[in-house]
C-alpha positions in Angstrom: 4.1 -4.6 34.1 5.6 -2.1 36.5 8.1 -0.7 33.9 5.4 -0.5 31.2 3.2 1.5 33.6 6.0 4.0 34.3 6.4 4.8 30.6 2.8 4.8 29.5 2.5 8.6 29.8 5.7 9.5 28.1 6.2 7.0 25.3 6.1 8.7 21.9 5.6 6.9 18.6 8.9 6.8 16.6 7.0 8.0 13.5 6.3 11.3 15.2 9.9 12.4 14.6 10.5 10.4 11.4 10.7 13.5 9.2 13.7 15.8 9.2 12.9 19.1 10.9 14.5 22.0 12.6 15.6 22.2 16.3 16.8 25.0 18.5 18.6 24.8 21.9 18.5 28.1 23.8 20.6 28.3 26.9 20.7 30.6 29.9 23.7 29.9 32.2 23.7 32.6 34.8 26.0 35.5 33.9 28.7 33.5 32.2 30.4 35.5 29.4 33.4 35.3 27.0 35.6 33.3 26.7 32.9 30.7 27.8 31.9 28.6 24.8 29.4 25.7 24.2 30.3 22.7 22.0 27.9 20.1 20.8 28.4 16.8 18.9 25.2 15.0 17.8 24.1 12.1 15.7 20.5 11.6 14.5 18.4 8.6 13.4 20.1 8.5 10.0 23.5 8.0 11.7 24.9 11.3 10.5 27.3 12.9 12.9 27.4 16.7 13.2 29.1 19.3 15.4 28.5 22.9 16.3 29.5 25.6 18.8 28.3 28.9 20.2 29.8 31.6 22.3 28.2 32.3 25.7 27.4 36.0 26.0 25.8 37.3 29.2 24.9 33.7 30.1 23.0 33.1 26.8 23.7 30.9 23.8 21.7 29.4 21.0 22.3 26.4 18.7 20.1 25.3 15.8 20.0 22.9 12.9 18.0 20.1 11.4 17.7 16.5 12.6 15.8 13.3 11.8 14.3 11.5 14.7 15.8 10.7 18.1 19.2 12.4 18.3 22.0 11.6 20.8 24.2 14.5 21.9 27.3 15.4 23.9 27.4 19.0 25.0 30.3 20.6 26.8 30.9 24.0 28.3 34.4 25.6 28.1 34.4 28.0 31.0 37.9 29.3 30.3 38.3 29.4 26.5 40.8 26.5 26.4 39.1 24.7 23.5 36.9 21.8 22.8 39.2 18.9 23.9 39.8 20.6 27.2 36.0 21.1 27.7 35.4 17.4 27.3 38.3 15.5 28.7 39.8 17.7 31.4 39.3 16.6 35.1 36.0 17.9 36.3 34.9 18.7 32.7 31.4 20.3 32.5 29.9 17.8 29.9 26.5 16.2 29.6 25.0 13.5 27.4 21.4 13.6 26.3 18.7 12.9 23.7 16.6 15.4 21.8 14.6 15.8 18.6 13.2 18.4 16.2 12.1 20.5 19.2 12.5 23.9 20.8 14.5 23.3 23.9 15.6 25.6 26.7 18.5 24.8 29.1 18.8 26.8 32.3 21.3 26.8 35.1 23.1 29.2 37.5 26.5 28.4 36.1 27.0 25.0 34.6 25.7 22.3 32.2 25.9 19.6 34.8 23.2 21.2 36.9 21.1 22.4 34.0 17.3 21.9 33.7 15.8 21.0 30.3 12.4 22.1 29.2 10.6 21.8 25.8 11.8 18.3 24.9 9.5 15.3 25.2 12.4 13.1 24.1 14.7 14.3 26.9 11.9 13.6 29.4 11.3 10.2 27.9 15.0 9.4 28.2 15.1 10.6 31.8 12.1 8.3 32.7 13.9 5.4 31.0 17.0 6.0 33.0 14.9 6.0 36.2 13.3 2.7 35.2 16.6 0.9 34.6 18.6 2.3 37.6 20.4 5.3 36.1 22.7 6.0 33.2 26.2 4.6 32.9 27.6 8.1 33.5 25.6 8.2 36.8 26.8 4.9 37.9 30.4 5.9 37.1 30.0 9.1 39.0 28.7 7.2 42.0 31.8 4.9 41.9 34.1 7.9 41.6 32.3 9.6 44.6 32.7 6.5 46.8 36.3 6.2 45.9 37.0 9.9 46.5 35.3 9.8 49.9 37.1 6.7 51.0 40.0 7.0 53.5 43.5 6.9 52.0 44.2 3.6 53.7 41.0 2.1 52.2 42.1 3.1 48.7 45.2 1.0 49.3 43.3 -1.9 50.7 42.8 -4.7 48.1 39.7 -6.0 49.9 38.1 -2.6 50.0 38.7 -2.0 46.3 37.5 -5.5 45.5 34.2 -4.8 47.3 33.9 -1.4 45.7 34.4 -2.9 42.2 32.0 -5.7 43.0 29.2 -3.3 44.0 29.7 -1.4 40.7 29.7 -4.6 38.7 26.5 -5.7 40.3 24.8 -2.4 39.8 25.7 -2.5 36.1 24.5 -6.1 35.8 21.1 -5.2 37.4 20.9 -2.3 35.1 21.5 -4.5 32.1 18.8 -7.0 33.2 16.3 -4.1 33.7 17.2 -3.0 30.2 16.3 -6.4 28.8 13.0 -6.4 30.8 12.2 -2.9 29.6 12.8 -4.0 25.9 10.3 -6.9 26.4 7.7 -4.7 28.0 8.0 -1.6 25.7 8.3 -2.8 22.1 7.3 0.7 20.8 9.8 2.7 22.8 12.9 4.0 21.1 14.8 3.5 24.3 13.9 -0.2 24.2 16.0 -0.3 21.1 18.9 1.8 22.6 18.9 -0.5 25.7 18.9 -3.6 23.6 21.8 -2.3 21.5 23.7 -1.6 24.7 23.3 -5.0 26.3 23.5 -7.2 23.2 26.5 -9.4 23.5 26.9 -8.8 27.2 23.9 -9.3 29.5 21.9 -10.6 26.5 23.5 -13.1 24.2 23.1 -12.5 20.4 20.3 -15.1 20.0 18.3 -13.4 22.7 19.0 -10.0 21.3 17.9 -11.2 17.8 14.6 -12.5 19.3 14.0 -9.2 21.2 14.9 -7.1 18.1 12.3 -8.9 15.9 9.6 -8.2 18.6 10.1 -4.5 18.4 7.7 -2.3 16.4 8.3 -2.0 12.7 9.2 1.7 12.8 12.0 0.9 15.3 13.4 -2.0 13.2 13.8 0.4 10.2 16.1 2.8 12.1 19.8 2.9 11.5 20.4 1.7 15.1 18.4 -1.4 14.5 20.2 -2.1 11.2 23.5 -1.7 13.0 22.4 -4.2 15.7 21.3 -6.6 13.0 24.8 -6.3 11.5 26.4 -7.0 14.9 24.2 -10.1 15.4 25.2 -11.3 11.9 28.8 -10.5 12.6 29.0 -12.9 15.5 28.4 -15.7 13.0 30.3 -14.2 10.1 33.5 -13.5 12.1 33.7 -16.7 14.1 37.0 -18.5 14.2 37.4 -20.7 11.1 35.0 -18.6 9.0 36.1 -16.8 5.8 36.8 -13.2 6.7 34.0 -11.0 5.2 35.4 -9.0 2.3 35.1 -5.2 1.9 36.6 -2.4 -0.2 37.6 1.0 1.0 39.9 3.8 -0.2 43.5 3.9 0.9 45.3 7.1 1.9 45.7 8.0 -1.8 41.9 7.5 -2.4 42.5 4.3 -4.3 40.2 1.3 -3.6 41.7 -1.6 -1.7 39.9 -4.9 -0.9 40.7 -7.3 1.8 40.4 -10.0 -0.9 43.4 -8.4 -2.6 45.6 -9.7 0.2 44.7 -13.4 -0.1 47.8 -15.5 0.1 49.2 -13.4 2.9 48.7 -13.7 6.7 46.8 -10.5 7.5 46.2 -8.7 10.7 42.9 -6.8 10.2 43.2 -3.9 12.6 40.4 -1.5 13.5 41.7 1.7 15.1 41.4 5.5 15.2 43.7 8.5 15.6 41.9 9.5 18.9 42.2 6.0 20.4 45.0 6.0 22.9 45.2 2.2 23.4 45.3 1.7 19.7 48.3 4.0 19.3 50.0 2.5 22.3 50.0 -0.8 20.5 51.4 0.6 17.3 55.1 0.3 18.3 54.6 -3.5 18.9 52.8 -3.9 15.6 55.5 -2.0 13.8 58.1 -4.4 15.4 56.2 -7.5 14.3 55.6 -6.1 10.8 59.4 -5.5 10.3 60.1 -9.1 11.5 57.5 -10.9 9.3 56.6 -8.7 6.3 59.1 -10.4 4.1 57.6 -13.8 5.1 54.1 -13.0 3.9 52.7 -10.9 6.8 50.6 -7.8 6.1 48.6 -5.4 8.2 45.4 -3.7 7.0 44.4 -1.0 9.3 40.8 0.4 9.1 40.4 3.8 10.6 37.2 4.9 12.3 38.2 8.5 11.9 35.9 11.0 10.3 38.5 13.5 9.3 41.2 12.6 6.8 43.6 15.1 8.2 43.6 13.5 11.7 43.9 10.0 10.2 46.9 10.8 8.0 48.6 12.8 10.8 48.4 9.8 13.1 49.8 7.5 10.5 52.7 9.9 9.9 53.4 10.5 13.6 53.4 6.8 14.5 55.4 5.9 11.4 53.1 3.1 10.2 54.3 1.7 6.8 51.5 -0.9 6.2 48.2 -0.6 4.4 45.5 1.8 5.6 41.9 2.3 4.5 38.9 4.3 5.7 35.6 5.6 4.4 35.9 8.4 6.9 32.4 7.8 8.4 33.6 7.4 12.0 31.6 4.8 14.0 29.5 4.2 10.9 32.5 2.9 9.0 31.0 0.2 6.7 33.8 -2.3 7.4 33.5 -1.7 11.1 29.8 -2.3 11.0 30.3 -5.4 8.9 32.6 -6.9 11.6 30.3 -5.7 14.4 33.0 -3.4 15.9 31.7 -1.5 18.9 35.0 -0.4 20.3 38.6 0.1 19.3 41.1 -1.4 19.3 39.7 -4.5 17.6 41.5 -6.9 15.4 41.3 -10.2 13.5 44.1 -12.5 12.3 43.4 -14.0 8.9 45.4 -16.9 7.3 46.6 -17.2 3.7 43.3 -18.8 2.6 41.3 -15.8 3.9 40.0 -17.5 7.0 39.8 -16.0 10.5 42.2 -17.8 12.8 42.2 -15.5 15.9 40.6 -12.3 17.2 41.7 -9.7 19.7 45.3 -10.6 19.3 47.4 -7.7 20.6 50.6 -7.3 22.5 52.3 -10.6 23.5 49.4 -12.6 22.3 49.9 -11.3 18.8 53.7 -11.9 19.0 53.2 -15.5 20.1 50.7 -16.2 17.4 52.9 -14.8 14.6 55.9 -16.7 15.9 53.8 -19.9 15.8 52.7 -19.3 12.2 56.0 -18.2 10.7 58.5 -20.2 12.7 56.9 -23.6 12.4 
């Protein structure tokens, strides 16, 4: 009841923002000027990803567009004119993550996004209250961990016991946060953030059976959102992609825009690989996959890589740079890739090994684990 009481004043019916409408974000960041630039990436309730940018002139900038429903955003400030990637990924990057809707929002700060105050957004306020109820955002917990590490004495950073204790505290904080998210979902079936929290903990702090029960208890409007449908697919994927099950079939276009189905490869041993050009761990594994492909391709081994890229240029460039001669497909919908959603993919790299009859025989086989499994299959 305590969590429910906290949110009573700020919960807004999902239907309020069900229609597509315009938004504006006006910023005043002290006296910052060129070459300072704002970048934003956002995805609304339809799952459509968009990006925009604006120059900061005399501390002011403005972004506008149209969105449907609750919209998640990443905004970064490039203070030095070094470009979008630098503004997001460089050490000490000035980047924030937030929710907004079809609203007129004002952001104010002396000199940065990280210290900015938001006004004019009920959704932003609701999200802030939600984070307070569950013990903070993941970014806040990560920042706390980094602060404790940075403030530790050099000898402590080299001490296994100190680091184990530091990691244990962070793990416990995340666990308690996850449990509070589950409780919040139970107590607030009409809150959009009950759904976002459930989506985050499903498969970790809440098993899929529990997640399915909680999802069904949410309000009808919430269950009709793209996020709810994606969670339904993940819940189903746990059953569909279990070891021994027939690999779910799908068809997507290859690099030449010709349709290719997983079913077309029946009779071969297939490594179904989900990756993206921007995924460093994925590309770090490519040399090993290439080595295994050369060893076993003439024995009936094939790799089908599904890219979670949104831009074809980036996808093709990564294939060429890494010299990947196997089969590649993508619908260029990023995280909304239909095959990725079918298989419940929430992070890359992810992969499944499929036998000649089209059944899943292993998952998450990479590195030496993949090498051993292929040797077992082809050398016996």
